[in-house]
N, C-alpha and C positions, 0 to 999 in steps of 0.2 A: 262363933259358928254362923250366926246370921249374916255377918259381913262378908264371910267366904262365899256363901251361895249368892248373895247380892251382887258381888262384884267379880265373880269368877266363873261365869258361864260362857266360855269361848264358843261352844257349840253344844247346845242341849237340843236333841231332836229326838222325836218319837213319831212313828208313822204306822200304826196298826190299829185295828178296831179296839176301841170305839172312837179314837181321837187322833188327831195330828197336832204336834206341838213343835215349832221351830223357834228357838231363841239363838240369835247370833250376836256375839260380842255384847252379851248382856241386854240385847234389845229383842223384844217380842216381835217376831215377824208373822207367825201364824199360830193360831190356836183355834181349832175347829173340829166339830164332830164330822167324822168322814168315814162313811161305810166302806166295807170291802178290804181285802187284803192287798195292799199295794206296795209294801216295803221292799225295796230292791237291794240296797246296801252294796252294790257292785263296786262303787267308788271306794268304799271303806276298804274293801279287800285289796283294791289296787294300791291304795296308800300304804297298807301294811306290807304289801310286797315291796314297795319303794323303800320303806324303813328297814326291812330285813336285808336289803342288798346295797345299802349305802354304808360306807365306812364310819361315818359319824354317828349313825343310829342303830346299826345292826346289833350291837351288843345289848341293846335294850330289850330285845325280844328273846325270850329263852329258846334254846335250841329245839326243845321238844315241841315248841309252837311253830317256830320259823320253818320247820320241815314241811308244814301243810301249806305254806305260802309260795313255794317255788314254782307251782304250776298254776298260779292264779291266771284266770282268763280275763283279758280286757273285755269290758262289756259297755253297757250304757253308762253315761257319766252321772249316775244318780247315787248320792250318798244316802238318800232316803226318798221314799215315794217311788214312783215308777213312771218311766217314759214309754209311751206307746203311741205310735203315729196312726194307728187304726181308729182311734177316737180321741177326743180332747180330754186331757187330764194334766193339770198343772201342778201336780204334787211333787214332780222330780226336782230335788234340790242338788244343784251342781256347785262345785267349787274347785279351786286349784290349791295344791300343796307345793311349797318350796322349802328345801332344806338349805338354810343360810349358813354357809361355811365360815364366814367371818364375823358372825354376830357375837358380841362380847358376853352377853348373858347366856344362861342355859336355855332360854327360849328361843331355839334355833329354828322352830317350825313356824312358817307363816302360812295362814290360810287366808285366801282372798278370792275375788271374782265370783262371789256368791250370785246365784241366779236360779229362778224357777223356770223350768223348760216345759213347754207343751207344744203338741203338733197334732194335726188331724190329716196329715199327708206325709209322704216319704221324703220330701226334699226341703221343706221349710219348717222352721222352728220359731215359735213365739218365745221370746226371752225377756223375763222380768228381772232386771239387775238390781243388786243391793250394793251399796257403797260401804262395805265393811272390810276391815282387815284386823286379824288378830293373830297373836303370837303365843305359842305354847311350848313347853319342853318336850323333848323326844319321848320321855316316859309317859307324859300326859297324852301325847299323840297316840302312843301304842294303846293305852287303856281306852281312849275315846274311840278309836276305830274298831278295836276288838269288841267293846261294848255294843257298838252299832251293829256289827256282824252278828253277835249273839242275839240281840233283840229281834233281828230279822230272820235268822237261820237256825237258832238253837232249839229246834223242835225235839231233839234227843232228850232234853231235860224235862219235857212236858209229855213224854209218850205214854205215861201211866201215872198211877198215884203213888209212885215210889218216892215222891219228895218227902214223905213222912218217915222214910227209912233213915235212921241215924245209927251209926255214922255213915258218911257218904260212901257209896260203893260204885265206883266207875264201871266195873265189869258187869254189875247187875243192870245198869242203864243201857249199855251196849246190848246185852241179851234181849232185854225187853224191847228195844228199838228195833233190833233185827227181826224180831217176830212180828212187828206191826208195820214196818215200813216196806214199801215197794221200790225204794231207791237202790239202784245198782251199787253193790258194795265196792266195786272197783272204780266207780265213777267219782267225778268231781264233786258233786253235791254231798256224797257220803263223806268224803274227806273233810269237807267243811263242817259237817255235823261233828265229826271227831275233833276238829280244832275247837269247836264251841265247848265240847265236854272237857277237854284238856285245859282250856282257858278257865272254865269254872273251877276245876280242881286247883289250878294255879292261884286263883283269887282266894279261895278258902284258905290255902296255906299262907298267903300274904296277910290276910285278915288275922289269922290266929297268931302270927308272929309280929303283929302291929306294924308291918311294912306298908300298909295302905290302910286308909280309913273308909268306913262306909259312906261318909259324905263325898269323898273323892270319887267313888264309884258312881254315886247318884248324879252328881253335878256333871259328870262326863258321859252323859246320855245313857245312864243305866237304871231307869226307874222300875222296869220289870225284873231285871237281873238282880237288883238289890233285895227285892222281896223274895226271890228264889234262894239267894244266898242265906237269907234270914232263917230258912228252914234248918241250917246246919251250923250256924254260928250265932252264939248267944249275944255277943257284942252287937252284931248287925241287927238281930231281932230287937234288942233293946232300943237301938237307934231308930229303927223304923216305927216301932210303937210310940216312941216319944215324939217323932215328928208328925205322925198321923194325929196323935192327940192334940198337939199344939195347933195343927191346922184347923181343928174344929173347936178348940176351947179357948185359944189364945191368938186368934187370927189377926187381931189388931196390932200384934207386935211383929208380924211377918211382912216382908217386902213382897211386891208383886212376883218377882222371880221365885222366891220361896213358895209363894201360894201355888204357882203353877207347877214347880217341880214336885211338891208334896201331893198335889192333887192327881197328877198323872201316876205318881207312886201309889196313891190310895186306890186308884182303880184296879191296881193289880194286887192289893193286899188280900184278895180272895184266895191267893196262893196259900195263904196262912189260915184259912178258914177252919182247918182242923184243930186250931188252938182257940179255945173259948174266948180269950180276951180279944183276939183279932176278929173273930166272928161277930162278937157283940159290937165292937167298935164299927165294923163295916155296916152292919145292919142299922145302926143307930144314926150314922152320918152320911150314908151314900146320897141321899136326896140333897143334903146341904152341899156336898162336893160338886154334884152336877149342877146346881144353881151357880156355884162359884165359877165353874168352868164357863157356863153360859154367859156370866157377867164379863169375863175377861175375853170372850170370844173375839178373834180377829181373823177374818176369812182370807182365804187365798185370793190373789188378784183376779179380777174378772177375766174370763176366757178371752183370749185374743187381745189383751190390753198391753202387751209388751212389744219390743222391737222385733222385726222379722229378720231372721238370718238363715243363711244356708246351712242345712244339717250337716253336711260332710265336714265343712270347715270349722263349724262350731264344735263338733265331736273330736276333731283333731286338736283343737285348743285345749280340751279337757283331758283327752286320753293320750295325747302324743302321737308320734309317728306310727305306732303300731296299729292305730285305727285302721289304716288303709288295708290291712291284711284281714280284717274281720268282716263277717257277714251279719247283717241285721235284718 
């Protein structure tokens, strides 16, 4: 298990209070305490749309989920973080996806051209580029991008304290969310919330039939998602408790990648605070985990430190020809 996390983090990203973590091709790029809600995930939705409409990958996504992806709106080229030209913010992580038709292995998805984008005006962008390229399977790509969308947009799973309700009741979540949200039920944002709910249900089924492992969900950018799933799946709960315990009691046996993955997951184990064993673990070790994160901190590049490029041409590179029809 250790070797899997150590060598299999093609893209582990998290960007939400209280921390940002970016690992690309097993290399730590950013680990920083970063206040404010900045997670965009627009590019992850765009990639899911591409996967659902390509003949080589469309069968990977269940029809019940792909129906939500047919009206995906092209937006800013951020898979995590947020791009705003009104003020400087270099948290926007951009990348390109290519589906390689002639690749012999099953890892037909290439991720490349990683960069952090920032701007404080409407025409120029400061670009910090990273020379990484990684390959994943179509199924890994589906899980990765769906996880990223869930982490950013899955508010419907946290609309009330119904996480303690077992078995999982999708209708109940929709009813509670409808009571508390101001989102237009016929709008795009509401459909993405429903996608997150159906994806969550899909993962529960996959876990219960052993078609997916808790570790795969975690390593493909799912640190908050995995602790939420642990409320409903005993195997996942056991996995989370085991890793969080190991983080604090056997850290000398963990790689840096494992320490970071488990630390970010630990920060969200408060989802399970209604269970005494998790509440005790969290209260006992939260200070240690914060110190560990501080030790591994790697900050975003300094503002204005990258190459300056034209905003329109850069966005076209990442979003394709449809960018010219969009308003920003």
